[in-house]
LUMMAR-152511 format. One record per residue (C-alpha): x, y, z; residue in three letters. Coordinates in nm, 4 decimals, m for minus. Layout:
REM LUMMAR-152511
@u:X, v:Y, w:Z, type:ala
...
***
This chain:
REM LUMMAR-152511
@u:3.9501, v:5.6210, w:4.0523, type:unk
@u:3.8855, v:5.3748, w:3.7579, type:unk
@u:3.9882, v:5.4087, w:3.4025, type:unk
@u:3.6605, v:5.2882, w:3.2859, type:unk
@u:3.5922, v:5.1656, w:2.8943, type:unk
@u:3.2514, v:5.1075, w:2.7312, type:unk
@u:3.1037, v:4.9155, w:2.5151, type:unk
@u:2.8048, v:4.8461, w:2.3451, type:unk
@u:2.6426, v:4.7764, w:1.9798, type:unk
@u:2.6327, v:5.1245, w:1.8023, type:unk
@u:2.8341, v:5.4558, w:1.7492, type:unk
@u:2.7446, v:5.7073, w:2.0090, type:unk
@u:2.9376, v:5.9804, w:1.8205, type:unk
@u:2.7702, v:5.9097, w:1.5013, type:unk
@u:2.4791, v:5.7038, w:1.4893, type:unk
@u:2.1333, v:5.9166, w:1.6227, type:unk
@u:1.9766, v:5.5553, w:1.8181, type:unk
@u:2.3275, v:5.4913, w:1.9814, type:unk
@u:2.3267, v:5.8208, w:2.0981, type:unk
@u:1.9998, v:5.9098, w:2.2101, type:unk
@u:1.9270, v:5.5557, w:2.3809, type:unk
@u:2.3125, v:5.5731, w:2.5809, type:unk
@u:2.4762, v:5.8433, w:2.4782, type:unk
@u:2.3575, v:6.0623, w:2.8084, type:unk
@u:2.4672, v:5.7792, w:3.0148, type:unk
@u:2.8247, v:5.7620, w:2.9113, type:unk
@u:2.7701, v:6.1687, w:2.9452, type:unk
@u:2.7013, v:6.0903, w:3.3347, type:unk
@u:2.9869, v:5.8425, w:3.3700, type:unk
@u:3.2248, v:6.1224, w:3.2462, type:unk
@u:3.0955, v:6.3687, w:3.4740, type:unk
@u:3.0946, v:6.1324, w:3.7557, type:unk
@u:3.4614, v:6.0395, w:3.7732, type:unk
@u:3.5401, v:6.3654, w:3.5556, type:unk
@u:3.7426, v:6.1627, w:3.3153, type:unk
@u:3.6727, v:6.0779, w:2.9549, type:unk
@u:3.5088, v:5.7485, w:2.9262, type:unk
@u:3.5751, v:5.6022, w:2.5823, type:unk
@u:3.3652, v:5.3068, w:2.3682, type:unk
@u:3.4310, v:5.0503, w:2.1728, type:unk
@u:3.1525, v:4.9594, w:1.8934, type:unk
@u:3.0692, v:4.5989, w:1.8770, type:unk
@u:2.8614, v:4.6341, w:1.5485, type:unk
@u:2.9345, v:4.4087, w:1.2320, type:unk
@u:3.0191, v:4.6115, w:0.9394, type:unk
@u:3.1820, v:4.5847, w:0.6113, type:unk
@u:3.2164, v:4.1652, w:0.5253, type:unk
@u:3.1178, v:4.0899, w:0.8518, type:unk
@u:2.7760, v:4.2731, w:0.8276, type:unk
@u:2.6857, v:4.1058, w:0.5008, type:unk
@u:2.8409, v:3.7470, w:0.5618, type:unk
@u:2.6057, v:3.7581, w:0.9087, type:unk
@u:2.3361, v:3.8760, w:0.6849, type:unk
@u:2.3580, v:3.5930, w:0.4193, type:unk
@u:2.3903, v:3.3089, w:0.6949, type:unk
@u:2.0378, v:3.4405, w:0.8800, type:unk
@u:1.8449, v:3.5302, w:0.5437, type:unk
@u:1.4474, v:3.4794, w:0.5631, type:unk
@u:1.1786, v:3.5998, w:0.3190, type:unk
@u:1.0107, v:3.7289, w:0.5987, type:unk
@u:1.1814, v:4.0783, w:0.6184, type:unk
@u:1.0725, v:4.1203, w:0.9963, type:unk
@u:1.1975, v:3.7965, w:1.1002, type:unk
@u:1.5251, v:3.8639, w:0.8934, type:unk
@u:1.5744, v:4.1679, w:1.1034, type:unk
@u:1.5266, v:3.9788, w:1.3866, type:unk
@u:1.7798, v:3.7322, w:1.3046, type:unk
@u:1.9784, v:3.9792, w:1.1577, type:unk
@u:2.0815, v:4.1600, w:1.5293, type:unk
@u:2.0138, v:3.8068, w:1.7434, type:unk
@u:2.1855, v:3.4961, w:1.5816, type:unk
@u:2.4571, v:3.2466, w:1.7020, type:unk
@u:2.7395, v:3.4204, w:1.4531, type:unk
@u:2.6772, v:3.7290, w:1.5240, type:unk
@u:2.7170, v:3.6983, w:1.8806, type:unk
@u:3.0603, v:3.5096, w:1.8565, type:unk
@u:3.1733, v:3.7185, w:1.5755, type:unk
@u:3.0360, v:4.1028, w:1.7854, type:unk
@u:3.2383, v:3.8815, w:2.1368, type:unk
@u:3.5548, v:3.7963, w:1.9464, type:unk
@u:3.6091, v:4.1825, w:1.7814, type:unk
@u:3.5273, v:4.3600, w:2.1285, type:unk
@u:3.7207, v:4.1041, w:2.3538, type:unk
@u:4.0482, v:4.1462, w:2.1327, type:unk
@u:4.0219, v:4.5318, w:2.1552, type:unk
@u:3.9390, v:4.5058, w:2.5390, type:unk
@u:4.2612, v:4.2931, w:2.5661, type:unk
@u:4.4581, v:4.5131, w:2.4066, type:unk
@u:4.3474, v:4.8244, w:2.6051, type:unk
@u:4.4305, v:4.6387, w:2.9184, type:unk
@u:4.7866, v:4.5772, w:2.7845, type:unk
@u:4.8686, v:4.8843, w:2.6578, type:unk
@u:4.7498, v:5.0001, w:3.0579, type:unk
@u:4.4505, v:5.2014, w:2.8957, type:unk
@u:4.1486, v:5.0581, w:3.1098, type:unk
@u:4.0764, v:4.8874, w:3.4610, type:unk
@u:3.7175, v:4.7659, w:3.4002, type:unk
@u:3.4583, v:4.7608, w:3.0973, type:unk
@u:3.0685, v:4.8597, w:3.1238, type:unk
@u:2.9403, v:4.6246, w:2.8388, type:unk
@u:2.5736, v:4.7749, w:2.7570, type:unk
@u:2.3675, v:4.4633, w:2.6628, type:unk
@u:2.4270, v:4.1064, w:2.6129, type:unk
@u:2.4663, v:4.0173, w:2.2140, type:unk
@u:2.8258, v:3.9426, w:2.2671, type:unk
@u:3.0582, v:3.8789, w:2.5638, type:unk
@u:3.3357, v:4.1244, w:2.6292, type:unk
@u:3.5214, v:3.8595, w:2.7963, type:unk
@u:3.5641, v:3.6370, w:2.4559, type:unk
@u:3.9694, v:3.6069, w:2.4361, type:unk
@u:3.9564, v:3.8508, w:2.7041, type:unk
@u:4.0664, v:3.7148, w:3.0743, type:unk
@u:4.2541, v:4.0623, w:3.2170, type:unk
@u:4.0427, v:4.3141, w:3.1874, type:unk
@u:3.7261, v:4.2561, w:3.4236, type:unk
@u:3.3619, v:4.3120, w:3.2500, type:unk
@u:3.0525, v:4.4243, w:3.4215, type:unk
@u:2.6944, v:4.4089, w:3.1800, type:unk
@u:2.3871, v:4.6364, w:3.2043, type:unk
@u:2.1123, v:4.4884, w:3.0546, type:unk
@u:1.7321, v:4.5664, w:3.0403, type:unk
@u:1.6931, v:4.2076, w:2.8693, type:unk
@u:1.7178, v:3.8406, w:2.8676, type:unk
@u:1.6882, v:3.5869, w:2.5317, type:unk
@u:1.5251, v:3.3674, w:2.8112, type:unk
@u:1.2049, v:3.5455, w:2.8677, type:unk
@u:1.2023, v:3.5654, w:2.4804, type:unk
@u:1.1643, v:3.2157, w:2.4626, type:unk
@u:0.9187, v:3.1656, w:2.7326, type:unk
@u:0.7171, v:3.4636, w:2.5559, type:unk
@u:0.6671, v:3.3558, w:2.1827, type:unk
@u:0.3449, v:3.5256, w:2.1762, type:unk
@u:0.5185, v:3.8338, w:2.2460, type:unk
@u:0.6856, v:3.8114, w:1.8794, type:unk
@u:1.0499, v:3.8684, w:2.0164, type:unk
@u:1.1970, v:3.5200, w:1.9465, type:unk
@u:1.2896, v:3.4675, w:1.6162, type:unk
@u:1.5244, v:3.1703, w:1.6863, type:unk
@u:1.4802, v:2.7963, w:1.6147, type:unk
@u:1.4732, v:2.5755, w:1.9041, type:unk
@u:1.8411, v:2.4730, w:1.8218, type:unk
@u:1.9146, v:2.8499, w:1.7547, type:unk
@u:1.7319, v:2.9156, w:2.0907, type:unk
@u:1.9287, v:2.6979, w:2.2719, type:unk
@u:2.2826, v:2.7937, w:2.1682, type:unk
@u:2.2448, v:3.1424, w:2.2081, type:unk
@u:2.0905, v:3.0656, w:2.5900, type:unk
@u:2.4272, v:2.9307, w:2.6501, type:unk
@u:2.6429, v:3.1739, w:2.5243, type:unk
@u:2.4227, v:3.4385, w:2.7090, type:unk
@u:2.4612, v:3.2140, w:3.0453, type:unk
@u:2.8445, v:3.1886, w:2.9567, type:unk
@u:2.8816, v:3.5920, w:2.9432, type:unk
@u:2.6559, v:3.6340, w:3.2921, type:unk
@u:2.8920, v:3.3420, w:3.4541, type:unk
@u:3.2288, v:3.5253, w:3.3285, type:unk
@u:3.0952, v:3.9215, w:3.4302, type:unk
@u:3.2944, v:4.0559, w:3.7067, type:unk
@u:2.9031, v:4.1902, w:3.7862, type:unk
@u:2.5559, v:4.2573, w:3.6501, type:unk
@u:2.3571, v:4.5289, w:3.6453, type:unk
@u:2.0163, v:4.5278, w:3.5153, type:unk
@u:1.7561, v:4.8294, w:3.4962, type:unk
@u:1.4604, v:4.6009, w:3.6613, type:unk
@u:1.3952, v:4.3860, w:3.8892, type:unk
@u:1.1974, v:4.1392, w:3.6506, type:unk
@u:1.5376, v:4.0721, w:3.4384, type:unk
@u:1.7590, v:4.0770, w:3.7861, type:unk
@u:1.4879, v:3.7826, w:3.8942, type:unk
@u:1.5312, v:3.5884, w:3.5435, type:unk
@u:1.8806, v:3.5890, w:3.5310, type:unk
@u:1.8710, v:3.4297, w:3.8837, type:unk
@u:1.6365, v:3.1723, w:3.8556, type:unk
@u:1.7072, v:3.1026, w:3.4390, type:unk
@u:2.0642, v:3.1338, w:3.4758, type:unk
@u:2.1250, v:3.0443, w:3.8217, type:unk
@u:2.3583, v:3.2944, w:3.8889, type:unk
@u:2.3921, v:3.4226, w:4.2545, type:unk
@u:2.1916, v:3.7206, w:4.3950, type:unk
@u:2.4858, v:3.8907, w:4.5088, type:unk
@u:2.6193, v:3.9303, w:4.1435, type:unk
@u:2.3608, v:4.0913, w:4.0168, type:unk
@u:2.2523, v:4.4763, w:4.1088, type:unk
@u:1.9346, v:4.6532, w:4.0136, type:unk
@u:2.0054, v:5.0125, w:3.9273, type:unk
@u:1.6972, v:5.1264, w:3.6794, type:unk
@u:1.7432, v:5.3528, w:3.4086, type:unk
@u:1.7729, v:5.7131, w:3.2792, type:unk
@u:1.5464, v:5.9632, w:3.0849, type:unk
@u:1.6890, v:6.0174, w:2.7643, type:unk
@u:1.6609, v:6.4130, w:2.7745, type:unk
@u:1.9933, v:6.6376, w:2.8495, type:unk
@u:1.7513, v:6.8638, w:2.9864, type:unk
@u:1.4346, v:6.7857, w:3.1285, type:unk
@u:1.1346, v:6.9869, w:2.9292, type:unk
@u:0.8488, v:7.2026, w:3.1048, type:unk
@u:0.5503, v:6.9496, w:3.1737, type:unk
@u:0.2213, v:6.9961, w:2.9637, type:unk
@u:0.0141, v:7.2329, w:3.1151, type:unk
@u:m0.2925, v:7.0184, w:3.2221, type:unk
@u:m0.6149, v:7.0251, w:2.9289, type:unk
@u:m0.9445, v:6.9984, w:2.9074, type:unk
@u:m1.0777, v:7.0533, w:2.5457, type:unk
@u:m1.3053, v:6.7831, w:2.5234, type:unk
@u:m1.0714, v:6.6101, w:2.2946, type:unk
@u:m0.7932, v:6.3955, w:2.5266, type:unk
@u:m0.5002, v:6.2648, w:2.3141, type:unk
@u:m0.3697, v:5.9156, w:2.4094, type:unk
@u:m0.0167, v:5.8430, w:2.2822, type:unk
@u:0.1524, v:5.5420, w:2.2106, type:unk
@u:0.5135, v:5.4884, w:2.0736, type:unk
@u:0.6337, v:5.1376, w:2.0147, type:unk
@u:0.8174, v:5.0659, w:1.6511, type:unk
@u:0.7170, v:4.6878, w:1.6943, type:unk
@u:0.3664, v:4.7339, w:1.6703, type:unk
@u:0.2357, v:4.3538, w:1.8083, type:unk
@u:0.4617, v:4.2880, w:2.0526, type:unk
@u:0.3945, v:4.6704, w:2.1953, type:unk
@u:0.0081, v:4.5757, w:2.2277, type:unk
@u:m0.0533, v:4.8206, w:1.9645, type:unk
@u:m0.3933, v:4.5928, w:1.8123, type:unk
@u:m0.4993, v:4.5628, w:2.1944, type:unk
@u:m0.4577, v:4.9456, w:2.2040, type:unk
@u:m0.6792, v:4.9837, w:1.8819, type:unk
@u:m0.9550, v:4.7790, w:2.0222, type:unk
@u:m0.9693, v:4.9541, w:2.3377, type:unk
@u:m0.9749, v:5.2809, w:2.1992, type:unk
@u:m1.2261, v:5.2104, w:1.9663, type:unk
@u:m1.4604, v:5.1213, w:2.2925, type:unk
@u:m1.3294, v:5.4676, w:2.4263, type:unk
@u:m1.4306, v:5.6593, w:2.1268, type:unk
@u:m1.7613, v:5.5392, w:2.1532, type:unk
@u:m1.7857, v:5.7533, w:2.4272, type:unk
@u:m1.5676, v:6.0170, w:2.4039, type:unk
@u:m1.6268, v:6.0973, w:2.0131, type:unk
@u:m1.3523, v:6.3550, w:2.0256, type:unk
@u:m1.0894, v:6.1798, w:2.1591, type:unk
@u:m0.7718, v:6.0984, w:1.9938, type:unk
@u:m0.4797, v:5.8373, w:1.9615, type:unk
@u:m0.1582, v:5.9118, w:1.8258, type:unk
@u:0.0448, v:5.5769, w:1.7389, type:unk
@u:0.4024, v:5.6196, w:1.6439, type:unk
@u:0.4897, v:5.3005, w:1.4838, type:unk
@u:0.5782, v:5.0725, w:1.1724, type:unk
@u:0.3471, v:4.8020, w:1.1880, type:unk
@u:0.1785, v:4.6436, w:0.9539, type:unk
@u:m0.1525, v:4.7170, w:1.1057, type:unk
@u:m0.4236, v:4.4456, w:1.0355, type:unk
@u:m0.6715, v:4.6099, w:0.8045, type:unk
@u:m0.9165, v:4.5104, w:1.0311, type:unk
@u:m0.8607, v:4.6933, w:1.3348, type:unk
@u:m1.0350, v:4.9858, w:1.3972, type:unk
@u:m0.8278, v:5.3285, w:1.2990, type:unk
@u:m1.1181, v:5.6132, w:1.3600, type:unk
@u:m0.9579, v:5.8713, w:1.5580, type:unk
@u:m0.6155, v:5.7296, w:1.5153, type:unk
@u:m0.2976, v:5.9075, w:1.3409, type:unk
@u:m0.0249, v:5.7241, w:1.2417, type:unk
@u:0.3012, v:5.8412, w:1.2225, type:unk
@u:0.6259, v:5.6601, w:1.1263, type:unk
@u:0.9255, v:5.5706, w:1.3707, type:unk
@u:1.1627, v:5.8456, w:1.3848, type:unk
@u:1.4667, v:5.9623, w:1.5851, type:unk
@u:1.4297, v:6.3112, w:1.5147, type:unk
@u:1.3907, v:6.4178, w:1.8574, type:unk
@u:1.2243, v:6.7532, w:1.7922, type:unk
@u:0.9109, v:6.5182, w:1.5986, type:unk
@u:0.9110, v:6.3113, w:1.9219, type:unk
@u:0.9100, v:6.6312, w:2.1469, type:unk
@u:0.6252, v:6.7582, w:1.9736, type:unk
@u:0.3965, v:6.4725, w:2.0071, type:unk
@u:0.4808, v:6.4438, w:2.3340, type:unk
@u:0.3453, v:6.8002, w:2.3480, type:unk
@u:0.0486, v:6.7114, w:2.1670, type:unk
@u:m0.0628, v:6.4330, w:2.4043, type:unk
@u:m0.2379, v:6.4158, w:2.7480, type:unk
@u:m0.1754, v:6.0863, w:2.8835, type:unk
@u:0.0572, v:5.8113, w:2.7170, type:unk
@u:m0.0310, v:5.4421, w:2.6930, type:unk
@u:0.2208, v:5.1151, w:2.6583, type:unk
@u:0.0132, v:4.7443, w:2.6288, type:unk
@u:0.2860, v:4.5337, w:2.5813, type:unk
@u:0.2888, v:4.1800, w:2.5454, type:unk
@u:0.6703, v:4.1990, w:2.6651, type:unk
@u:0.8023, v:4.4963, w:2.7953, type:unk
@u:1.1285, v:4.4279, w:3.0081, type:unk
@u:1.1881, v:4.8293, w:3.0762, type:unk
@u:1.0219, v:5.1436, w:2.8864, type:unk
@u:1.2236, v:5.4133, w:2.8057, type:unk
@u:0.9041, v:5.5917, w:2.6432, type:unk
@u:0.7319, v:5.5520, w:2.9743, type:unk
@u:0.9925, v:5.8058, w:3.1140, type:unk
@u:1.0005, v:6.0576, w:2.8485, type:unk
@u:0.6378, v:6.1130, w:2.8747, type:unk
@u:0.6727, v:6.1307, w:3.2881, type:unk
@u:0.9413, v:6.3869, w:3.1712, type:unk
@u:0.6182, v:6.5886, w:2.9971, type:unk
@u:0.4047, v:6.5040, w:3.2903, type:unk
@u:0.1685, v:6.2418, w:3.1181, type:unk
@u:m0.0241, v:5.9772, w:3.3028, type:unk
@u:0.1041, v:5.6681, w:3.1586, type:unk
@u:m0.0946, v:5.3164, w:3.1213, type:unk
@u:0.0893, v:4.9779, w:3.1294, type:unk
@u:0.1137, v:4.6207, w:3.1747, type:unk
@u:0.1510, v:4.4150, w:3.4749, type:unk
@u:0.4199, v:4.1415, w:3.5204, type:unk
@u:0.6288, v:4.3480, w:3.3457, type:unk
@u:0.9041, v:4.5662, w:3.4414, type:unk
@u:0.6261, v:4.8767, w:3.3730, type:unk
@u:0.5163, v:4.8342, w:3.7097, type:unk
@u:0.8692, v:4.9446, w:3.8357, type:unk
@u:0.8351, v:5.2864, w:3.6659, type:unk
@u:0.4327, v:5.3262, w:3.6993, type:unk
@u:0.3043, v:5.3667, w:4.0526, type:unk
@u:m0.0103, v:5.2236, w:4.0093, type:unk
@u:m0.2852, v:5.4478, w:4.1363, type:unk
@u:m0.0484, v:5.7391, w:4.1621, type:unk
@u:0.1261, v:5.8293, w:3.8310, type:unk
@u:m0.0902, v:5.6049, w:3.6129, type:unk
@u:m0.2480, v:5.2260, w:3.5839, type:unk
@u:m0.1185, v:4.9335, w:3.4987, type:unk
@u:m0.3682, v:4.6483, w:3.3830, type:unk
@u:m0.3585, v:4.2827, w:3.3021, type:unk
@u:m0.1696, v:4.2256, w:2.9834, type:unk
@u:m0.4017, v:4.1214, w:2.6780, type:unk
@u:m0.6884, v:4.2250, w:2.9053, type:unk
@u:m0.8849, v:4.4480, w:2.6608, type:unk
@u:m1.1795, v:4.5504, w:2.8797, type:unk
@u:m0.9056, v:4.6428, w:3.1770, type:unk
@u:m0.7270, v:4.8528, w:2.8912, type:unk
@u:m1.0618, v:5.0391, w:2.7726, type:unk
@u:m1.1750, v:5.1174, w:3.1469, type:unk
@u:m0.8260, v:5.2357, w:3.1990, type:unk
@u:m0.8097, v:5.4794, w:2.9216, type:unk
@u:m1.1542, v:5.5799, w:2.9634, type:unk
@u:m1.0900, v:5.6292, w:3.3580, type:unk
@u:m0.7866, v:5.8795, w:3.2079, type:unk
@u:m0.9445, v:6.0664, w:2.9286, type:unk
@u:m1.2986, v:6.1702, w:3.1174, type:unk
@u:m1.0735, v:6.3070, w:3.4419, type:unk
@u:m0.8659, v:6.5996, w:3.3174, type:unk
@u:m0.8149, v:6.6932, w:3.7034, type:unk
@u:m0.6666, v:6.3306, w:3.7136, type:unk
@u:m0.4161, v:6.3684, w:3.4601, type:unk
@u:m0.3029, v:6.6478, w:3.6205, type:unk
@u:m0.2413, v:6.5097, w:3.9565, type:unk
@u:m0.1066, v:6.1639, w:3.8088, type:unk
@u:0.1059, v:6.3362, w:3.5402, type:unk
@u:0.2612, v:6.6354, w:3.8384, type:unk
@u:0.3542, v:6.2721, w:4.0446, type:unk
@u:0.5270, v:6.1145, w:3.7793, type:unk
@u:0.7200, v:6.4132, w:3.6445, type:unk
@u:0.8667, v:6.4062, w:4.0515, type:unk
@u:0.9339, v:6.0460, w:4.0473, type:unk
@u:1.0917, v:6.1081, w:3.7261, type:unk
@u:1.3301, v:6.3210, w:3.9051, type:unk
@u:1.3795, v:6.1368, w:4.2303, type:unk
@u:1.4541, v:5.7990, w:4.0885, type:unk
@u:1.5252, v:5.7837, w:3.6693, type:unk
@u:1.8071, v:6.0029, w:3.5856, type:unk
@u:2.1166, v:5.9119, w:3.4881, type:unk
@u:2.3087, v:6.0467, w:3.7413, type:unk
@u:2.1236, v:5.8715, w:3.9842, type:unk
@u:2.2026, v:5.5365, w:3.8084, type:unk
@u:2.5571, v:5.6100, w:3.8001, type:unk
@u:2.5811, v:5.6978, w:4.1564, type:unk
@u:2.4206, v:5.3353, w:4.2290, type:unk
@u:2.6732, v:5.1482, w:3.9693, type:unk
@u:3.0071, v:5.4007, w:4.0715, type:unk
@u:3.0765, v:5.2156, w:4.4123, type:unk
@u:3.0712, v:4.8397, w:4.2602, type:unk
@u:3.2744, v:4.9389, w:3.9272, type:unk
@u:3.4973, v:5.1357, w:4.1983, type:unk
@u:3.5265, v:4.7948, w:4.3674, type:unk
@u:3.5728, v:4.5411, w:4.0717, type:unk
@u:3.8391, v:4.7764, w:3.9436, type:unk
@u:4.0312, v:4.7869, w:4.2651, type:unk
@u:4.0288, v:4.3967, w:4.2355, type:unk
@u:4.1504, v:4.4133, w:3.8986, type:unk
@u:4.4387, v:4.6096, w:3.9759, type:unk
@u:4.5594, v:4.2989, w:4.2282, type:unk
***
């Protein structure tokens, strides 16, 4: 039985974002092996946090936020901090293998004894190759240095888990990592208990829900334009957008409710209850936790092709995926689902069944467990 330690950016005991996104993963790991799985928080705090913020300052606040989280000094500082801690745990005989969530640091830094398995849903290369998605805050030099650091982390890792095949293919093609070192295991829905699915409604006021803090990358502008067209045919239709913006003044907002982002799960629960379908036309989406949550409520989903969303949504069975940036296709998908309550119910039911079969954390851990055990056993030799 492997003694596993987890490491990630965030405190899953005290911080709502980390707890919501990763808490149930570590609970599933503990339940699988019936033993505690301690976690090491890679967050930069105190003077390290202050220095990092000053080094990457930019007068554009959204860009500064992106750079604050993703930059070379922060990557190195996190790596040194975590690698030192993992090396100490190995020396003390407290762990056989580490599971690192995300690649914003390298847990093997200064740690050449405790094997590290990565679990990621994203690569820097994908962000750099898709600048129109707005997730690449780096200069050319910074981007190349981060790519080198990320490639080093992949090469040193004992194994790599990805949520999607999309990211697995990026790591193979863009970082030249052997296929047998990478396993796509998916991701689980972040609900301890699944909610009762919504009852299908036919009240003449269909409601679409969008949850995406990053308004532009998540395709909020595309959705507003498509929804305005839909509203010409269904005047009482409604769109709820959970987003931070900023929203350009020239975009139509008739029939739209803007809700600020929140980690309050009760607020999010009520929003899913108000919705009849879920829409996420992202320009870059390497997974999609909110799609899983929508499926848990029995909502059909609309997403974009050439993204990981196509691995979650079964096109024509649990929802629709449309070409990214294609406003007419997005409008058509919205209209089709809004005028077909029977279809919404059918696809929503199929989506809930697909979720229960493929996208729970115990199911993900079942896929991870044999590899974690094998890596731990190799490390003991």
